[in-house]
C-alpha positions in Angstrom: -63.8 5.3 31.6 -61.0 7.9 31.8 -58.6 5.4 33.4 -59.4 2.7 30.9 -58.7 5.0 28.0 -55.4 6.2 29.6 -54.4 2.6 30.2 -55.1 1.7 26.5 -53.1 4.8 25.3 -50.2 4.2 27.6 -49.8 0.4 27.5 -52.0 -1.5 25.1 -51.6 0.6 21.9 -47.8 0.8 22.1 -47.6 -3.0 22.6 -49.9 -3.6 19.7 -47.8 -1.3 17.5 -44.6 -3.0 18.6 -46.0 -6.4 17.8 -47.3 -5.2 14.4 -43.9 -3.7 13.5 -42.0 -6.8 14.7 -44.2 -9.1 12.6 -43.6 -6.8 9.6 -39.8 -6.9 10.2 -39.7 -10.7 10.5 -41.7 -11.1 7.2 -39.2 -8.8 5.4 -36.1 -10.6 6.7 -34.5 -13.2 4.4 -31.8 -15.7 5.0 -28.4 -14.7 3.6 -27.1 -16.5 0.6 -23.9 -18.5 0.8 -21.7 -15.7 -0.5 -23.1 -13.2 2.0 -22.9 -15.7 4.9 -19.2 -16.5 4.1 -18.4 -12.8 4.0 -20.0 -12.2 7.4 -18.3 -15.3 8.8 -14.9 -14.1 7.6 -15.4 -10.7 9.0 -16.4 -12.1 12.3 -13.4 -14.5 12.4 -11.0 -11.7 11.6 -12.6 -9.6 14.4 -12.1 -12.4 16.9 -8.5 -12.8 15.8 -7.8 -9.1 16.2 -9.4 -8.9 19.6 -7.5 -12.0 20.7 -4.2 -10.5 19.6 -5.0 -7.3 21.4 -5.8 -9.1 24.6 -2.7 -11.2 24.3 -0.4 -8.2 23.9 -2.1 -6.3 26.7 -1.6 -9.3 29.0 2.0 -9.6 27.7 2.7 -5.9 28.6 0.7 -6.2 31.9 2.7 -9.1 33.4 6.1 -7.3 33.6 4.5 -4.1 34.8 2.6 -6.0 37.5 5.9 -7.8 38.6 7.7 -4.4 38.9 4.9 -2.9 40.9 4.3 -5.9 43.2 7.9 -6.8 43.4 7.7 -10.6 43.0 
């Protein structure tokens, strides 16, 4: 019975606790209202734009440097 108890302690009990905590979390979650959703959507959109501009300017700087190094 020693191995069975160890198996329960190591594998079964943590999985049961994780499942219990996950169910509790899902039950507490609520859908955002329209105002909250629009705020999150705006913040995400602004983040995408900023990351796009950063990528564009890095590429813009990289092309001349690459041409100088490669010599095309």
